[in-house]
C-alpha positions as CSV (number, residue, x, y, z in Angstrom):
1,M,156.9,121.3,123.0
2,K,157.1,117.6,123.6
3,N,154.5,117.8,126.3
4,S,152.2,119.7,124.1
5,L,152.5,117.1,121.3
6,V,151.7,114.3,123.8
7,W,148.7,116.2,125.0
8,F,147.5,116.8,121.5
9,C,147.8,113.1,120.6
10,R,146.2,112.1,123.9
11,I,143.2,114.3,123.4
12,A,142.8,113.5,119.7
13,V,143.1,109.8,120.1
14,G,141.0,109.7,123.2
15,L,138.1,111.6,121.7
16,L,138.2,109.8,118.4
17,F,138.1,106.4,120.1
18,I,135.2,107.5,122.3
19,F,133.3,108.9,119.3
20,S,134.0,105.7,117.2
21,G,132.8,103.4,120.0
22,L,129.8,105.5,120.9
23,I,128.6,105.7,117.3
24,K,128.8,101.9,116.8
25,A,127.4,101.2,120.3
26,N,124.4,103.3,119.2
27,D,123.6,100.4,116.8
28,P,125.3,97.3,118.1
29,L,123.1,95.0,116.0
30,G,124.2,96.8,112.8
31,F,127.8,96.5,113.9
32,S,127.3,92.8,114.5
33,Y,126.2,92.4,110.9
34,K,129.5,94.0,109.8
35,L,131.4,91.6,112.0
36,E,129.7,88.7,110.4
37,E,130.8,90.0,107.0
38,Y,134.4,89.9,108.2
39,F,133.9,86.4,109.7
40,E,132.8,85.2,106.3
41,V,135.8,86.8,104.6
42,F,138.2,85.0,106.9
43,H,136.1,81.8,107.0
44,L,135.2,82.2,110.7
45,T,131.4,81.9,110.3
46,S,131.4,79.6,113.4
47,L,131.8,82.9,115.3
48,N,128.5,84.4,114.0
49,G,126.8,83.4,117.2
50,L,129.2,85.6,119.1
51,A,128.9,88.6,116.8
52,L,126.5,90.6,118.9
53,S,128.4,90.0,122.1
54,L,131.7,91.0,120.4
55,A,130.0,94.1,118.9
56,V,128.9,95.3,122.3
57,L,132.3,94.5,123.9
58,L,134.4,96.0,121.1
59,C,132.4,99.3,121.2
60,A,132.7,99.4,125.0
61,L,136.5,98.7,124.7
62,E,137.0,101.6,122.4
63,M,135.1,104.0,124.7
64,I,136.9,102.7,127.8
65,L,140.4,103.0,126.3
66,G,139.6,106.5,124.9
67,F,138.3,107.7,128.3
68,A,141.2,106.1,130.2
69,L,143.7,107.9,127.9
70,L,142.0,111.2,128.6
71,V,142.1,110.8,132.4
72,G,145.5,109.1,132.3
73,A,144.4,106.0,134.2
74,R,146.6,102.9,133.8
75,A,148.4,104.9,131.0
76,V,151.0,102.3,130.0
77,K,148.6,99.4,129.7
78,V,146.0,101.6,128.0
79,V,148.5,102.8,125.3
80,W,149.5,99.2,124.7
81,G,145.9,98.4,124.2
82,L,145.3,101.3,121.9
83,L,148.4,100.3,119.8
84,L,147.3,96.7,119.4
85,L,143.7,97.7,118.6
86,I,144.7,100.3,115.9
87,I,147.2,97.8,114.3
88,F,144.3,95.2,114.2
89,F,141.9,97.8,112.7
90,A,144.5,99.0,110.2
91,F,145.1,95.4,109.0
92,L,141.3,94.8,108.6
93,T,140.8,98.1,106.6
94,F,143.8,97.5,104.4
95,Y,142.7,93.9,103.7
96,S,139.2,95.2,102.9
97,A,140.5,97.9,100.6
98,Y,143.2,95.8,98.8
99,F,141.1,92.7,98.2
100,K,137.8,94.6,97.9
101,V,135.9,92.3,100.2
102,V,134.0,94.5,102.8
103,Q,133.2,97.8,101.1
104,T,132.2,99.7,104.2
105,C,134.2,99.0,107.4
106,G,131.6,100.3,109.8
107,C,134.2,102.3,111.7
108,F,131.7,105.1,112.4
109,G,128.6,103.0,111.9
110,D,126.1,104.3,109.5
111,A,126.6,107.9,110.7
112,I,129.7,108.5,108.6
113,P,130.1,105.8,105.9
114,L,133.7,105.5,104.8
115,T,135.3,103.6,101.9
116,P,137.9,101.0,102.8
117,W,140.8,103.2,101.6
118,Q,139.4,106.2,103.5
119,S,139.2,104.0,106.6
120,F,142.7,102.7,106.1
121,T,144.0,106.3,105.8
122,K,142.2,107.2,109.0
123,D,143.8,104.3,110.8
124,L,147.3,105.2,109.5
125,I,146.9,108.7,110.9
126,L,145.6,107.3,114.2
127,L,148.5,104.8,114.3
128,L,151.0,107.7,114.0
129,L,149.3,109.5,116.9
130,V,149.2,106.3,119.0
131,L,152.9,105.7,118.2
132,V,153.8,109.2,119.6
133,L,151.9,108.2,122.8
134,F,153.6,104.8,122.9
135,V,157.1,106.3,122.7
136,N,156.1,108.7,125.5
137,R,153.8,106.3,127.4
138,K,155.7,106.6,130.7
139,S,155.4,110.4,130.7
140,I,151.5,110.4,130.5
141,K,150.3,111.6,133.9
142,S,147.0,110.7,135.5
143,L,144.5,113.4,136.4
144,A,143.6,111.5,139.5
145,N,145.2,109.1,142.0
146,A,145.3,105.4,141.2
147,K,142.3,104.4,143.2
148,T,140.1,107.2,141.8
149,G,141.3,106.4,138.3
150,D,140.4,102.7,138.7
151,N,136.9,103.7,140.0
152,L,136.5,106.0,137.0
153,L,137.4,103.1,134.6
154,I,134.8,100.8,136.3
155,G,132.2,103.5,135.9
156,A,133.2,104.0,132.2
157,A,132.9,100.2,131.7
158,V,129.4,100.0,133.2
159,V,128.2,103.0,131.2
160,S,129.8,101.8,127.9
161,I,128.4,98.2,128.1
162,G,125.1,99.5,129.5
163,F,124.7,101.9,126.6
164,G,125.2,99.1,124.0
165,L,122.8,96.8,125.8
166,Y,120.2,99.6,126.0
167,T,120.3,100.4,122.3
168,Y,120.2,96.7,121.3
169,N,117.1,96.3,123.4
170,F,115.3,99.5,122.7
171,L,116.5,100.6,119.2
172,P,119.3,103.2,118.4
173,V,119.1,106.5,120.3
174,V,119.9,108.3,117.0
175,D,118.8,106.5,113.9
176,F,121.1,107.1,110.9
177,L,119.4,104.6,108.6
178,P,117.2,105.5,105.7
179,Y,114.1,104.1,107.4
180,K,114.4,106.5,110.4
181,I,111.4,108.4,111.8
182,G,110.4,111.1,109.5
183,A,111.8,109.5,106.4
184,N,109.5,109.0,103.4
185,I,110.4,105.5,102.1
186,L,109.0,106.0,98.5
187,Q,110.9,109.3,98.2
188,E,114.1,107.7,99.4
189,M,113.8,105.1,96.7
190,K,113.5,107.6,93.8
191,T,116.2,109.1,91.6
192,P,115.4,112.8,91.1
193,P,115.3,114.2,87.5
194,G,118.7,115.4,86.3
195,A,120.6,113.3,88.8
196,V,124.1,112.4,87.6
197,P,124.4,108.6,87.0
198,D,127.5,106.5,87.7
199,E,130.3,107.2,85.2
200,F,132.1,104.1,83.8
201,E,135.2,103.7,81.7
202,V,135.3,100.7,79.3
203,T,138.6,99.3,78.3
204,Y,139.2,97.3,75.1
205,N,141.9,94.8,74.4
206,L,142.8,95.0,70.7
207,K,144.9,92.7,68.5
208,N,146.1,93.3,65.0
209,K,145.2,90.4,62.7
210,K,148.2,91.2,60.4
211,T,151.0,92.2,62.7
212,K,149.8,90.3,65.8
213,G,150.4,93.5,67.8
214,T,148.2,94.4,70.8
215,K,146.8,97.6,72.3
216,T,144.7,98.5,75.3
217,M,142.5,101.5,74.9
218,S,139.7,103.2,76.8
219,D,136.3,103.6,75.1
220,K,137.0,107.3,74.6
221,E,140.4,106.7,73.0
222,Y,138.9,103.9,70.9
223,L,136.3,106.3,69.4
224,K,138.6,109.3,69.1
225,S,141.5,107.5,67.4
226,G,139.2,106.0,64.7
227,I,140.9,102.7,65.1
228,W,137.5,101.0,64.9
229,K,137.5,101.9,61.2
230,D,140.6,99.8,60.6
231,T,139.4,96.2,60.0
232,S,142.8,94.8,60.8
233,W,142.2,95.6,64.5
234,E,139.8,93.4,66.4
235,I,138.6,93.4,70.0
236,Q,139.8,90.5,72.1
237,G,137.6,89.0,74.8
238,N,135.0,91.0,76.7
239,P,135.5,94.8,77.3
240,E,136.3,95.6,81.0
241,S,134.1,98.2,82.7
242,K,135.4,100.2,85.6
243,L,133.6,102.8,87.8
244,V,135.5,106.1,87.6
245,K,133.0,108.5,89.2
246,K,130.2,107.7,91.6
247,G,126.8,109.2,90.6
248,F,123.6,109.7,92.6
249,E,122.4,106.7,94.4
250,P,119.0,106.5,96.2
251,K,119.3,105.8,100.0
252,I,116.9,102.9,99.5
253,R,117.5,100.8,96.4
254,D,116.8,97.2,97.5
255,L,113.3,97.2,98.9
256,N,110.9,95.0,97.0
257,I,107.8,94.1,98.9
258,Q,106.0,91.1,97.3
259,D,103.1,88.8,97.9
260,A,103.4,85.0,97.8
261,Q,103.0,85.1,94.0
262,G,105.9,87.6,93.5
263,N,103.7,90.7,92.7
264,N,105.3,94.0,93.8
265,Y,103.3,95.9,96.4
266,N,105.8,98.8,97.1
267,E,103.5,101.5,95.7
268,E,100.3,100.2,97.2
269,L,101.6,99.7,100.7
270,L,103.9,102.7,100.9
271,S,101.5,105.4,99.5
272,S,98.4,104.8,101.6
273,P,97.1,108.1,103.1
274,F,95.9,106.2,106.2
275,Y,97.8,104.9,109.1
276,S,99.1,101.4,108.6
277,I,101.2,99.1,110.9
278,I,104.2,97.3,109.4
279,I,105.3,94.4,111.6
280,V,108.9,93.4,110.6
281,A,110.1,89.9,111.5
282,W,112.9,89.3,109.1
283,N,113.7,85.8,110.5
284,L,110.8,83.7,111.8
285,E,113.2,81.0,113.2
286,S,114.8,83.5,115.7
287,T,111.9,85.9,116.2
288,N,110.5,86.3,119.8
289,P,107.3,84.3,119.8
290,D,105.8,86.0,122.9
291,A,106.4,89.4,121.2
292,V,104.7,88.2,118.0
293,N,101.7,87.2,120.0
294,R,101.5,90.5,121.8
295,I,101.9,92.4,118.5
296,N,99.2,90.2,117.0
297,A,96.8,91.1,119.8
298,L,97.5,94.8,119.1
299,A,97.0,94.3,115.4
300,M,93.7,92.6,116.1
301,N,92.3,95.5,118.1
302,L,93.5,98.0,115.6
303,T,91.9,96.1,112.7
304,Q,88.6,95.6,114.4
305,N,88.2,99.0,115.9
306,Y,89.9,101.3,113.4
307,N,90.1,99.2,110.3
308,T,93.8,99.8,110.4
309,R,95.8,97.9,107.7
310,T,98.4,95.7,109.4
311,I,101.1,94.1,107.3
312,F,103.4,91.3,108.5
313,L,106.7,91.5,106.6
314,T,109.3,88.7,106.6
315,S,112.2,87.3,104.5
316,N,111.1,83.7,105.1
317,A,109.7,81.6,102.2
318,P,105.9,81.8,101.8
319,E,105.4,78.2,102.9
320,Q,107.3,78.8,106.2
321,A,105.6,82.2,106.8
322,Q,102.1,80.8,106.1
323,K,102.7,78.0,108.6
324,F,104.0,80.5,111.1
325,A,100.9,82.7,110.6
326,K,98.6,79.7,111.1
327,D,100.4,78.6,114.2
328,H,100.2,82.1,115.7
329,K,96.8,82.9,114.3
330,L,98.1,86.1,112.7
331,V,95.5,88.6,111.6
332,S,97.9,90.7,109.5
333,E,98.4,90.4,105.8
334,L,101.6,88.5,104.8
335,F,104.2,90.1,102.6
336,Y,107.8,89.3,101.8
337,A,111.1,91.1,101.2
338,D,114.8,90.4,101.2
339,G,116.4,90.1,104.6
340,V,119.0,92.8,104.1
341,P,116.5,95.8,103.7
342,L,114.4,94.3,106.5
343,K,117.4,94.3,108.9
344,T,118.0,97.9,107.9
345,M,114.4,98.8,108.3
346,M,114.1,97.5,111.8
347,R,116.8,96.6,114.4
348,A,114.5,94.2,116.2
349,N,113.0,90.9,115.4
350,P,110.1,91.6,115.5
351,G,109.5,95.3,115.5
352,I,106.7,97.7,114.6
353,I,106.6,100.7,112.2
354,L,103.7,103.1,112.1
355,L,103.4,104.4,108.5
356,K,101.3,107.1,106.8
357,N,101.7,108.3,103.2
358,G,104.9,106.3,103.0
359,T,106.4,108.3,105.9
360,V,107.8,106.6,109.0
361,I,105.7,108.2,111.8
362,N,107.2,106.1,114.6
363,K,108.9,102.7,115.2
364,W,109.2,100.5,118.2
365,H,111.3,97.5,119.4
366,F,109.2,94.7,120.8
367,H,110.6,95.5,124.2
368,N,108.9,98.9,124.3
369,M,106.0,98.3,121.9
370,P,103.1,100.8,122.4
371,K,99.9,100.1,124.2
372,Y,96.7,100.0,122.1
373,E,95.3,103.0,124.1
374,D,98.4,105.1,123.4
375,L,98.3,104.4,119.7
376,V,94.7,105.5,119.6
377,K,95.2,108.6,121.7
378,N,98.4,109.8,120.0
379,Y,97.7,108.9,116.4
380,L,94.5,107.2,115.3
381,S,92.0,109.5,117.1
382,K,93.7,112.5,115.3
383,Q,93.6,111.2,111.7
């Protein structure tokens, strides 16, 4: 019975850690943004420059520990590592939930978004399973001899770190974001007819002018009781509004593409029936200049030979962007949007999106940007 329980915990914890690390390693840049949120909460913004490296290493560590537990390699040290890691994660998720600072922990990336309290509950369950393993850590047997186990761990480390580096340099293998290939951006921004909105409860603080007595009532109680008819009761301060039931929320709700004068171009740019190229460079200070030049050459050929509309989208101020465009002799039209949706739109700086009728046809990191001939052959010659 005891052996069965240990094996159950071993398999459950091992698989969950591998899954958690793998999902985050699929999008290490996105996980690094989440780490930066935590750095800001704990006033450690000096670590922002290390966020990406830490993201890759943390994801790899989860996968390595999970794999090591399954094969039983270095069992005692591995269980110690799992215990310390899950205590650390539980602290972060509890802090996020209790103080309402980071509202999605990123435990499973964007694949399975969890609220802080859901994340904390998950970590408590994992902590219990790890504690069972910790108590019985010396009874965990390896499936291979010590040398083979060490070699397996080295292989797991190479694969885990390599996977994170690959997805960082060539975009996520599986895109869970709302701008994924096949998504229609305009449709993802709309709220369908009949969709249930957020439900809020308003709380009133009341005081009786005659007796000086006080009451706290919800808006429903306030109306039902008829106390509002009694002029001796008056509302003190501002009513407090609290979300009691989450309603429908569009997947994309913060994209606002503008020109330098602040005019909105969402509808015009996202509803064109022709192929258009969106070049996303959300931060011009840290963008890859060589990649920008190569993309610009591609845009020039597409514009001249196929009259393809090419749009350069950035979060920088118009003055900075226009100087950048002049320095790099950009042929694309300049438009602007907030950095948050641009980071979600493209996990590269810069990157390319091929758009038609508002639908994402394809997207590329600047490391594997398509050749002009391939774009013509696969898309433009068929439109």
